[in-house]
N, C-alpha and C positions, 0 to 999 in steps of 0.2 A: 201251507197252502196260501200264503200271502201273495202269490204271483197271479191270482185270478184277474186282477185289474191291469196287468201289464199288456202292452201293445203286442199282438202276435208278430208283427213285422220286426219289432225290436228284439223279440225272443229269437226269431229266425236269424237275425244278424249276429246276435251273441253266440248262438249255436255254431254258426258258420265260422266266426272268429276262433272259437274254441277248437273246432275241428281242424282248422288250418294250423293253429298253434301245436296241437297234438301231432299232426302229420310232420311238422318241422322237427319236433322233438324226437319222434321215432326215426326220422332220417338221420339226425345227428347221432343218435345212439347206434344205428346200423353202421354209420361211417366209423365210429369209434371202435367198434368190435370187429370190423372187417379184418380178416387175417393179414391181408396184404398191407393195410395201413398200420396195423399193430407191428408187423415186422419192420416196416419202413421207420416208424418212430423208434423202435428198439435199436435199429442199425444207426440211426442218427445219434441216439444217446451213447451208444458204444464209441462212436467216433469222437464225440465230445469228451467222454471219460478217458479215452486213450490219450487225447491231447492234454487233458488235465494231469493225468498220471505222469506223462513225459515231462511236463513243466515242473510238477512237484518234486519229482525225483531228480530233476536237473540232469537228465541223461545227456551226456556229452560225447556219445559215440561218434566217431568219424565215419564218413562214407567208406564203403568197402575198398575202394582203390586208394584211399588216403589223400585224395585231392580235394576233399570237401572242406568247407569253411569250419573253423572250430565251433563246436556247439551244435553242428548239424547232425540230426539223428540218422542213424543207419536205417535204411528202409527195412532191412530184415528185422531189426528190433521192433519197429512199429508194427510190421505185419505179424510178427509172432505175438505181440501183445493183443492186437485186434483178434487174431485167430483164437487165442485163449479165451478172450471175453465172449466171442461168438459161440464157441464150444460150450462154455459154462452156461450161457443164456439158453442155448438149445437144450442142454441137459435139464435145466430147471423146468423149462416149458414142457418138455417131454414127460418128466416125472409128474408134473401137475396134471397133465392130461390123462395119465394112467390111473391116477387116484380117483378120477371122476367116473 
């Protein structure tokens, strides 16, 4: 109870600052767990990982008509990889939601 000597106006300002900080924190948390934002971040990670996997494996598939430049990825290969990654991610998220 050492706060008896504090200025009431200073206490009110401190309470207001704390309230605003708490409101910002809650807004940030709500934004992080918003399903649309979570899905968007997941899709971005999948795109990055698909690109990394393609580079690491050194996939050198040519375009389907054979007119592509050497080393150019076949769109079907990339789409299949992204499709597999999306399917696996959806399956993991679905199983997690069922456990709760």
